[in-house]
PDB file with SEQRES, HELIX, SHEET and CRYST1 records, atoms N, CA, C and O in Angstrom:
SEQRES   1 A   67  MET LYS VAL MET LEU ARG ARG ASN ASN ILE GLY HIS LEU          
SEQRES   2 A   67  VAL VAL TYR VAL ALA LYS LYS ASP LEU GLU GLU GLU VAL          
SEQRES   3 A   67  VAL LYS GLU GLU GLU THR THR ASP GLY LYS VAL MET THR          
SEQRES   4 A   67  LEU ALA ASN GLY TRP GLU LEU ALA PHE ASP LYS LEU GLU          
SEQRES   5 A   67  GLU PRO LEU SER LEU PRO LYS THR VAL GLU ALA ARG ARG          
SEQRES   6 A   67  ILE ALA                                                      
HELIX    1 AA1 ALA A   18  LYS A   20  5                                   3    
SHEET    1 AA1 7 LYS A  59  GLU A  62  0                                        
SHEET    2 AA1 7 LYS A   2  ARG A   7 -1                                        
SHEET    3 AA1 7 LEU A  13  VAL A  17 -1                                        
SHEET    4 AA1 7 LEU A  22  GLU A  31 -1                                        
SHEET    5 AA1 7 LYS A  36  LEU A  40 -1                                        
SHEET    6 AA1 7 GLU A  45  PHE A  48 -1                                        
SHEET    7 AA1 7 ARG A  64  ARG A  65 -1                                        
CRYST1    1.000    1.000    1.000  90.00  90.00  90.00 P 1           1          
ATOM      1  N   MET A   1     104.565 114.257  84.161  1.00  0.00           N  
ATOM      2  CA  MET A   1     104.735 113.792  85.520  1.00  0.00           C  
ATOM      3  C   MET A   1     105.050 112.301  85.491  1.00  0.00           C  
ATOM      4  O   MET A   1     104.650 111.584  84.574  1.00  0.00           O  
ATOM      5  N   LYS A   2     105.759 111.859  86.490  1.00  0.00           N  
ATOM      6  CA  LYS A   2     106.073 110.434  86.596  1.00  0.00           C  
ATOM      7  C   LYS A   2     104.947 109.728  87.336  1.00  0.00           C  
ATOM      8  O   LYS A   2     104.470 110.205  88.366  1.00  0.00           O  
ATOM      9  N   VAL A   3     104.523 108.578  86.798  1.00  0.00           N  
ATOM     10  CA  VAL A   3     103.492 107.765  87.432  1.00  0.00           C  
ATOM     11  C   VAL A   3     103.955 106.312  87.435  1.00  0.00           C  
ATOM     12  O   VAL A   3     104.778 105.903  86.617  1.00  0.00           O  
ATOM     13  N   MET A   4     103.409 105.547  88.369  1.00  0.00           N  
ATOM     14  CA  MET A   4     103.719 104.122  88.420  1.00  0.00           C  
ATOM     15  C   MET A   4     102.474 103.340  88.027  1.00  0.00           C  
ATOM     16  O   MET A   4     101.380 103.592  88.533  1.00  0.00           O  
ATOM     17  N   LEU A   5     102.653 102.395  87.124  1.00  0.00           N  
ATOM     18  CA  LEU A   5     101.582 101.500  86.707  1.00  0.00           C  
ATOM     19  C   LEU A   5     101.795 100.153  87.373  1.00  0.00           C  
ATOM     20  O   LEU A   5     102.916  99.644  87.414  1.00  0.00           O  
ATOM     21  N   ARG A   6     100.721  99.577  87.893  1.00  0.00           N  
ATOM     22  CA  ARG A   6     100.800  98.242  88.502  1.00  0.00           C  
ATOM     23  C   ARG A   6      99.413  97.612  88.466  1.00  0.00           C  
ATOM     24  O   ARG A   6      98.434  98.266  88.104  1.00  0.00           O  
ATOM     25  N   ARG A   7      99.336  96.357  88.837  1.00  0.00           N  
ATOM     26  CA  ARG A   7      98.046  95.668  88.952  1.00  0.00           C  
ATOM     27  C   ARG A   7      97.726  95.487  90.430  1.00  0.00           C  
ATOM     28  O   ARG A   7      98.614  95.184  91.227  1.00  0.00           O  
ATOM     29  N   ASN A   8      96.442  95.675  90.803  1.00  0.00           N  
ATOM     30  CA  ASN A   8      96.043  95.486  92.199  1.00  0.00           C  
ATOM     31  C   ASN A   8      95.740  94.013  92.459  1.00  0.00           C  
ATOM     32  O   ASN A   8      95.943  93.172  91.583  1.00  0.00           O  
ATOM     33  N   ASN A   9      95.257  93.703  93.658  1.00  0.00           N  
ATOM     34  CA  ASN A   9      95.022  92.307  94.057  1.00  0.00           C  
ATOM     35  C   ASN A   9      94.013  91.586  93.189  1.00  0.00           C  
ATOM     36  O   ASN A   9      94.077  90.365  93.048  1.00  0.00           O  
ATOM     37  N   ILE A  10      93.075  92.327  92.600  1.00  0.00           N  
ATOM     38  CA  ILE A  10      92.064  91.667  91.758  1.00  0.00           C  
ATOM     39  C   ILE A  10      92.375  91.789  90.270  1.00  0.00           C  
ATOM     40  O   ILE A  10      91.547  91.436  89.430  1.00  0.00           O  
ATOM     41  N   GLY A  11      93.564  92.289  89.944  1.00  0.00           N  
ATOM     42  CA  GLY A  11      94.029  92.282  88.566  1.00  0.00           C  
ATOM     43  C   GLY A  11      93.736  93.522  87.746  1.00  0.00           C  
ATOM     44  O   GLY A  11      94.021  93.541  86.548  1.00  0.00           O  
ATOM     45  N   HIS A  12      93.171  94.563  88.354  1.00  0.00           N  
ATOM     46  CA  HIS A  12      92.899  95.794  87.614  1.00  0.00           C  
ATOM     47  C   HIS A  12      94.146  96.662  87.551  1.00  0.00           C  
ATOM     48  O   HIS A  12      94.946  96.690  88.486  1.00  0.00           O  
ATOM     49  N   LEU A  13      94.300  97.369  86.438  1.00  0.00           N  
ATOM     50  CA  LEU A  13      95.419  98.288  86.275  1.00  0.00           C  
ATOM     51  C   LEU A  13      95.209  99.503  87.165  1.00  0.00           C  
ATOM     52  O   LEU A  13      94.123 100.082  87.188  1.00  0.00           O  
ATOM     53  N   VAL A  14      96.264  99.892  87.906  1.00  0.00           N  
ATOM     54  CA  VAL A  14      96.216 101.006  88.851  1.00  0.00           C  
ATOM     55  C   VAL A  14      97.343 101.972  88.513  1.00  0.00           C  
ATOM     56  O   VAL A  14      98.454 101.559  88.180  1.00  0.00           O  
ATOM     57  N   VAL A  15      97.037 103.273  88.603  1.00  0.00           N  
ATOM     58  CA  VAL A  15      98.032 104.326  88.393  1.00  0.00           C  
ATOM     59  C   VAL A  15      98.274 105.017  89.732  1.00  0.00           C  
ATOM     60  O   VAL A  15      97.327 105.388  90.425  1.00  0.00           O  
ATOM     61  N   TYR A  16      99.554 105.188  90.095  1.00  0.00           N  
ATOM     62  CA  TYR A  16      99.926 105.905  91.311  1.00  0.00           C  
ATOM     63  C   TYR A  16     100.710 107.151  90.916  1.00  0.00           C  
ATOM     64  O   TYR A  16     101.722 107.056  90.222  1.00  0.00           O  
ATOM     65  N   VAL A  17     100.246 108.316  91.358  1.00  0.00           N  
ATOM     66  CA  VAL A  17     100.919 109.591  91.100  1.00  0.00           C  
ATOM     67  C   VAL A  17     101.517 110.045  92.424  1.00  0.00           C  
ATOM     68  O   VAL A  17     100.792 110.491  93.314  1.00  0.00           O  
ATOM     69  N   ALA A  18     102.837 109.935  92.558  1.00  0.00           N  
ATOM     70  CA  ALA A  18     103.503 110.216  93.831  1.00  0.00           C  
ATOM     71  C   ALA A  18     103.366 111.675  94.245  1.00  0.00           C  
ATOM     72  O   ALA A  18     103.129 111.950  95.421  1.00  0.00           O  
ATOM     73  N   LYS A  19     103.507 112.616  93.319  1.00  0.00           N  
ATOM     74  CA  LYS A  19     103.443 114.038  93.683  1.00  0.00           C  
ATOM     75  C   LYS A  19     102.089 114.437  94.239  1.00  0.00           C  
ATOM     76  O   LYS A  19     101.997 115.388  95.015  1.00  0.00           O  
ATOM     77  N   LYS A  20     101.043 113.733  93.861  1.00  0.00           N  
ATOM     78  CA  LYS A  20      99.696 114.028  94.344  1.00  0.00           C  
ATOM     79  C   LYS A  20      99.239 113.035  95.407  1.00  0.00           C  
ATOM     80  O   LYS A  20      98.139 113.168  95.943  1.00  0.00           O  
ATOM     81  N   ASP A  21     100.074 112.039  95.718  1.00  0.00           N  
ATOM     82  CA  ASP A  21      99.713 110.947  96.618  1.00  0.00           C  
ATOM     83  C   ASP A  21      98.343 110.382  96.223  1.00  0.00           C  
ATOM     84  O   ASP A  21      97.440 110.253  97.050  1.00  0.00           O  
ATOM     85  N   LEU A  22      98.220 110.051  94.936  1.00  0.00           N  
ATOM     86  CA  LEU A  22      96.966 109.610  94.347  1.00  0.00           C  
ATOM     87  C   LEU A  22      97.134 108.221  93.751  1.00  0.00           C  
ATOM     88  O   LEU A  22      98.078 107.969  93.001  1.00  0.00           O  
ATOM     89  N   GLU A  23      96.226 107.331  94.083  1.00  0.00           N  
ATOM     90  CA  GLU A  23      96.218 105.995  93.498  1.00  0.00           C  
ATOM     91  C   GLU A  23      94.794 105.702  93.042  1.00  0.00           C  
ATOM     92  O   GLU A  23      93.865 105.693  93.850  1.00  0.00           O  
ATOM     93  N   GLU A  24      94.625 105.462  91.737  1.00  0.00           N  
ATOM     94  CA  GLU A  24      93.300 105.243  91.162  1.00  0.00           C  
ATOM     95  C   GLU A  24      93.355 104.115  90.138  1.00  0.00           C  
ATOM     96  O   GLU A  24      94.374 103.898  89.482  1.00  0.00           O  
ATOM     97  N   GLU A  25      92.227 103.397  90.015  1.00  0.00           N  
ATOM     98  CA  GLU A  25      92.102 102.363  88.991  1.00  0.00           C  
ATOM     99  C   GLU A  25      91.862 102.996  87.631  1.00  0.00           C  
ATOM    100  O   GLU A  25      91.261 104.065  87.522  1.00  0.00           O  
ATOM    101  N   VAL A  26      92.341 102.319  86.600  1.00  0.00           N  
ATOM    102  CA  VAL A  26      92.077 102.729  85.228  1.00  0.00           C  
ATOM    103  C   VAL A  26      90.719 102.152  84.841  1.00  0.00           C  
ATOM    104  O   VAL A  26      90.499 100.945  84.946  1.00  0.00           O  
ATOM    105  N   VAL A  27      89.802 103.026  84.390  1.00  0.00           N  
ATOM    106  CA  VAL A  27      88.467 102.565  84.013  1.00  0.00           C  
ATOM    107  C   VAL A  27      88.282 102.504  82.504  1.00  0.00           C  
ATOM    108  O   VAL A  27      87.339 101.882  82.015  1.00  0.00           O  
ATOM    109  N   LYS A  28      89.199 103.163  81.750  1.00  0.00           N  
ATOM    110  CA  LYS A  28      89.076 103.170  80.296  1.00  0.00           C  
ATOM    111  C   LYS A  28      90.449 103.391  79.678  1.00  0.00           C  
ATOM    112  O   LYS A  28      91.237 104.196  80.174  1.00  0.00           O  
ATOM    113  N   GLU A  29      90.736 102.673  78.589  1.00  0.00           N  
ATOM    114  CA  GLU A  29      91.980 102.850  77.846  1.00  0.00           C  
ATOM    115  C   GLU A  29      91.636 103.077  76.385  1.00  0.00           C  
ATOM    116  O   GLU A  29      90.789 102.381  75.825  1.00  0.00           O  
ATOM    117  N   GLU A  30      92.295 104.055  75.764  1.00  0.00           N  
ATOM    118  CA  GLU A  30      92.079 104.346  74.352  1.00  0.00           C  
ATOM    119  C   GLU A  30      93.423 104.450  73.640  1.00  0.00           C  
ATOM    120  O   GLU A  30      94.369 105.035  74.168  1.00  0.00           O  
ATOM    121  N   GLU A  31      93.503 103.885  72.451  1.00  0.00           N  
ATOM    122  CA  GLU A  31      94.677 104.058  71.599  1.00  0.00           C  
ATOM    123  C   GLU A  31      94.473 105.319  70.772  1.00  0.00           C  
ATOM    124  O   GLU A  31      93.394 105.535  70.220  1.00  0.00           O  
ATOM    125  N   THR A  32      95.509 106.155  70.686  1.00  0.00           N  
ATOM    126  CA  THR A  32      95.469 107.349  69.854  1.00  0.00           C  
ATOM    127  C   THR A  32      96.646 107.313  68.891  1.00  0.00           C  
ATOM    128  O   THR A  32      97.478 106.408  68.951  1.00  0.00           O  
ATOM    129  N   THR A  33      96.713 108.289  68.013  1.00  0.00           N  
ATOM    130  CA  THR A  33      97.837 108.339  67.073  1.00  0.00           C  
ATOM    131  C   THR A  33      99.147 108.631  67.785  1.00  0.00           C  
ATOM    132  O   THR A  33     100.215 108.259  67.298  1.00  0.00           O  
ATOM    133  N   ASP A  34      99.073 109.301  68.949  1.00  0.00           N  
ATOM    134  CA  ASP A  34     100.284 109.661  69.693  1.00  0.00           C  
ATOM    135  C   ASP A  34     100.663 108.664  70.773  1.00  0.00           C  
ATOM    136  O   ASP A  34     101.767 108.747  71.313  1.00  0.00           O  
ATOM    137  N   GLY A  35      99.793 107.729  71.105  1.00  0.00           N  
ATOM    138  CA  GLY A  35     100.083 106.775  72.170  1.00  0.00           C  
ATOM    139  C   GLY A  35      98.810 106.227  72.782  1.00  0.00           C  
ATOM    140  O   GLY A  35      97.925 105.757  72.068  1.00  0.00           O  
ATOM    141  N   LYS A  36      98.715 106.286  74.090  1.00  0.00           N  
ATOM    142  CA  LYS A  36      97.577 105.728  74.806  1.00  0.00           C  
ATOM    143  C   LYS A  36      97.042 106.756  75.797  1.00  0.00           C  
ATOM    144  O   LYS A  36      97.809 107.489  76.421  1.00  0.00           O  
ATOM    145  N   VAL A  37      95.715 106.801  75.935  1.00  0.00           N  
ATOM    146  CA  VAL A  37      95.064 107.663  76.918  1.00  0.00           C  
ATOM    147  C   VAL A  37      94.326 106.754  77.895  1.00  0.00           C  
ATOM    148  O   VAL A  37      93.546 105.891  77.491  1.00  0.00           O  
ATOM    149  N   MET A  38      94.583 106.960  79.187  1.00  0.00           N  
ATOM    150  CA  MET A  38      93.918 106.186  80.228  1.00  0.00           C  
ATOM    151  C   MET A  38      93.052 107.124  81.058  1.00  0.00           C  
ATOM    152  O   MET A  38      93.497 108.198  81.464  1.00  0.00           O  
ATOM    153  N   THR A  39      91.809 106.708  81.308  1.00  0.00           N  
ATOM    154  CA  THR A  39      90.904 107.463  82.161  1.00  0.00           C  
ATOM    155  C   THR A  39      90.873 106.784  83.516  1.00  0.00           C  
ATOM    156  O   THR A  39      90.656 105.576  83.610  1.00  0.00           O  
ATOM    157  N   LEU A  40      91.091 107.569  84.569  1.00  0.00           N  
ATOM    158  CA  LEU A  40      91.119 107.041  85.930  1.00  0.00           C  
ATOM    159  C   LEU A  40      89.736 107.133  86.556  1.00  0.00           C  
ATOM    160  O   LEU A  40      88.866 107.843  86.052  1.00  0.00           O  
ATOM    161  N   ALA A  41      89.535 106.419  87.645  1.00  0.00           N  
ATOM    162  CA  ALA A  41      88.243 106.388  88.334  1.00  0.00           C  
ATOM    163  C   ALA A  41      87.823 107.764  88.834  1.00  0.00           C  
ATOM    164  O   ALA A  41      86.628 108.020  88.979  1.00  0.00           O  
ATOM    165  N   ASN A  42      88.771 108.656  89.101  1.00  0.00           N  
ATOM    166  CA  ASN A  42      88.440 110.004  89.584  1.00  0.00           C  
ATOM    167  C   ASN A  42      88.159 110.979  88.444  1.00  0.00           C  
ATOM    168  O   ASN A  42      87.880 112.151  88.699  1.00  0.00           O  
ATOM    169  N   GLY A  43      88.226 110.522  87.190  1.00  0.00           N  
ATOM    170  CA  GLY A  43      87.944 111.367  86.038  1.00  0.00           C  
ATOM    171  C   GLY A  43      89.161 111.924  85.325  1.00  0.00           C  
ATOM    172  O   GLY A  43      89.029 112.465  84.227  1.00  0.00           O  
ATOM    173  N   TRP A  44      90.339 111.811  85.915  1.00  0.00           N  
ATOM    174  CA  TRP A  44      91.546 112.290  85.249  1.00  0.00           C  
ATOM    175  C   TRP A  44      91.779 111.492  83.978  1.00  0.00           C  
ATOM    176  O   TRP A  44      91.498 110.294  83.928  1.00  0.00           O  
ATOM    177  N   GLU A  45      92.301 112.168  82.936  1.00  0.00           N  
ATOM    178  CA  GLU A  45      92.757 111.500  81.730  1.00  0.00           C  
ATOM    179  C   GLU A  45      94.253 111.736  81.605  1.00  0.00           C  
ATOM    180  O   GLU A  45      94.718 112.875  81.640  1.00  0.00           O  
ATOM    181  N   LEU A  46      95.002 110.649  81.460  1.00  0.00           N  
ATOM    182  CA  LEU A  46      96.453 110.725  81.331  1.00  0.00           C  
ATOM    183  C   LEU A  46      96.870 110.190  79.975  1.00  0.00           C  
ATOM    184  O   LEU A  46      96.400 109.139  79.540  1.00  0.00           O  
ATOM    185  N   ALA A  47      97.762 110.925  79.305  1.00  0.00           N  
ATOM    186  CA  ALA A  47      98.284 110.512  78.002  1.00  0.00           C  
ATOM    187  C   ALA A  47      99.681 109.935  78.187  1.00  0.00           C  
ATOM    188  O   ALA A  47     100.514 110.501  78.894  1.00  0.00           O  
ATOM    189  N   PHE A  48      99.918 108.808  77.544  1.00  0.00           N  
ATOM    190  CA  PHE A  48     101.199 108.108  77.613  1.00  0.00           C  
ATOM    191  C   PHE A  48     101.759 107.958  76.203  1.00  0.00           C  
ATOM    192  O   PHE A  48     101.044 107.558  75.284  1.00  0.00           O  
ATOM    193  N   ASP A  49     103.030 108.277  76.038  1.00  0.00           N  
ATOM    194  CA  ASP A  49     103.719 108.061  74.769  1.00  0.00           C  
ATOM    195  C   ASP A  49     104.558 106.795  74.884  1.00  0.00           C  
ATOM    196  O   ASP A  49     105.171 106.541  75.921  1.00  0.00           O  
ATOM    197  N   LYS A  50     104.584 106.027  73.850  1.00  0.00           N  
ATOM    198  CA  LYS A  50     105.506 104.884  73.735  1.00  0.00           C  
ATOM    199  C   LYS A  50     105.406 103.869  74.859  1.00  0.00           C  
ATOM    200  O   LYS A  50     106.430 103.514  75.443  1.00  0.00           O  
ATOM    201  N   LEU A  51     104.225 103.391  75.183  1.00  0.00           N  
ATOM    202  CA  LEU A  51     104.092 102.274  76.121  1.00  0.00           C  
ATOM    203  C   LEU A  51     104.240 100.977  75.345  1.00  0.00           C  
ATOM    204  O   LEU A  51     103.545 100.760  74.352  1.00  0.00           O  
ATOM    205  N   GLU A  52     105.142 100.116  75.792  1.00  0.00           N  
ATOM    206  CA  GLU A  52     105.315  98.854  75.073  1.00  0.00           C  
ATOM    207  C   GLU A  52     104.170  97.903  75.412  1.00  0.00           C  
ATOM    208  O   GLU A  52     103.605  97.951  76.505  1.00  0.00           O  
ATOM    209  N   GLU A  53     103.854  97.073  74.490  1.00  0.00           N  
ATOM    210  CA  GLU A  53     102.811  96.049  74.691  1.00  0.00           C  
ATOM    211  C   GLU A  53     103.456  94.690  74.561  1.00  0.00           C  
ATOM    212  O   GLU A  53     104.237  94.500  73.629  1.00  0.00           O  
ATOM    213  N   PRO A  54     103.193  93.751  75.410  1.00  0.00           N  
ATOM    214  CA  PRO A  54     102.426  93.882  76.645  1.00  0.00           C  
ATOM    215  C   PRO A  54     103.259  94.588  77.716  1.00  0.00           C  
ATOM    216  O   PRO A  54     104.489  94.540  77.702  1.00  0.00           O  
ATOM    217  N   LEU A  55     102.561  95.240  78.641  1.00  0.00           N  
ATOM    218  CA  LEU A  55     103.224  95.953  79.731  1.00  0.00           C  
ATOM    219  C   LEU A  55     103.837  94.978  80.717  1.00  0.00           C  
ATOM    220  O   LEU A  55     103.195  94.009  81.124  1.00  0.00           O  
ATOM    221  N   SER A  56     105.072  95.233  81.097  1.00  0.00           N  
ATOM    222  CA  SER A  56     105.674  94.466  82.197  1.00  0.00           C  
ATOM    223  C   SER A  56     105.559  95.351  83.434  1.00  0.00           C  
ATOM    224  O   SER A  56     106.171  96.416  83.506  1.00  0.00           O  
ATOM    225  N   LEU A  57     104.780  94.903  84.394  1.00  0.00           N  
ATOM    226  CA  LEU A  57     104.447  95.723  85.560  1.00  0.00           C  
ATOM    227  C   LEU A  57     105.104  95.194  86.811  1.00  0.00           C  
ATOM    228  O   LEU A  57     105.389  93.997  86.863  1.00  0.00           O  
ATOM    229  N   PRO A  58     105.364  95.997  87.819  1.00  0.00           N  
ATOM    230  CA  PRO A  58     105.160  97.444  87.902  1.00  0.00           C  
ATOM    231  C   PRO A  58     106.176  98.205  87.063  1.00  0.00           C  
ATOM    232  O   PRO A  58     107.282  97.725  86.816  1.00  0.00           O  
ATOM    233  N   LYS A  59     105.782  99.400  86.630  1.00  0.00           N  
ATOM    234  CA  LYS A  59     106.629 100.202  85.755  1.00  0.00           C  
ATOM    235  C   LYS A  59     106.375 101.680  86.033  1.00  0.00           C  
ATOM    236  O   LYS A  59     105.231 102.102  86.203  1.00  0.00           O  
ATOM    237  N   THR A  60     107.464 102.471  86.078  1.00  0.00           N  
ATOM    238  CA  THR A  60     107.361 103.920  86.214  1.00  0.00           C  
ATOM    239  C   THR A  60     107.541 104.535  84.837  1.00  0.00           C  
ATOM    240  O   THR A  60     108.514 104.248  84.140  1.00  0.00           O  
ATOM    241  N   VAL A  61     106.585 105.395  84.447  1.00  0.00           N  
ATOM    242  CA  VAL A  61     106.594 106.001  83.119  1.00  0.00           C  
ATOM    243  C   VAL A  61     106.233 107.481  83.228  1.00  0.00           C  
ATOM    244  O   VAL A  61     105.772 107.954  84.267  1.00  0.00           O  
ATOM    245  N   GLU A  62     106.453 108.186  82.143  1.00  0.00           N  
ATOM    246  CA  GLU A  62     106.101 109.600  82.044  1.00  0.00           C  
ATOM    247  C   GLU A  62     104.701 109.718  81.459  1.00  0.00           C  
ATOM    248  O   GLU A  62     104.362 109.014  80.507  1.00  0.00           O  
ATOM    249  N   ALA A  63     103.887 110.605  82.026  1.00  0.00           N  
ATOM    250  CA  ALA A  63     102.514 110.815  81.557  1.00  0.00           C  
ATOM    251  C   ALA A  63     102.195 112.296  81.561  1.00  0.00           C  
ATOM    252  O   ALA A  63     102.811 113.075  82.288  1.00  0.00           O  
ATOM    253  N   ARG A  64     101.209 112.684  80.729  1.00  0.00           N  
ATOM    254  CA  ARG A  64     100.705 114.055  80.723  1.00  0.00           C  
ATOM    255  C   ARG A  64      99.225 114.028  81.118  1.00  0.00           C  
ATOM    256  O   ARG A  64      98.466 113.195  80.623  1.00  0.00           O  
ATOM    257  N   ARG A  65      98.825 114.917  81.989  1.00  0.00           N  
ATOM    258  CA  ARG A  65      97.409 115.019  82.352  1.00  0.00           C  
ATOM    259  C   ARG A  65      96.733 115.904  81.312  1.00  0.00           C  
ATOM    260  O   ARG A  65      97.138 117.045  81.096  1.00  0.00           O  
ATOM    261  N   ILE A  66      95.688 115.359  80.664  1.00  0.00           N  
ATOM    262  CA  ILE A  66      95.009 116.128  79.623  1.00  0.00           C  
ATOM    263  C   ILE A  66      93.608 116.552  80.042  1.00  0.00           C  
ATOM    264  O   ILE A  66      93.007 117.401  79.384  1.00  0.00           O  
ATOM    265  N   ALA A  67      93.079 115.991  81.108  1.00  0.00           N  
ATOM    266  CA  ALA A  67      91.758 116.408  81.602  1.00  0.00           C  
ATOM    267  C   ALA A  67      91.618 116.064  83.065  1.00  0.00           C  
ATOM    268  O   ALA A  67      90.578 116.334  83.666  1.00  0.00           O  
TER     269      ALA A  67                                                      
END                                                                             
């Protein structure tokens, strides 16, 4: 699914999922062998492949929901 990554007014990373009309803060980030996994405040875990570091935001990227 396509998601948009951006920073909110207080500087926290936020993920917006347009198809679900969902916007949540990222509460945890993990590096894996395949890329990065971000845990959202609502408990969703999203896997991202090939995110460049440092992130230039806002950015629309492809993600997979794993939990």
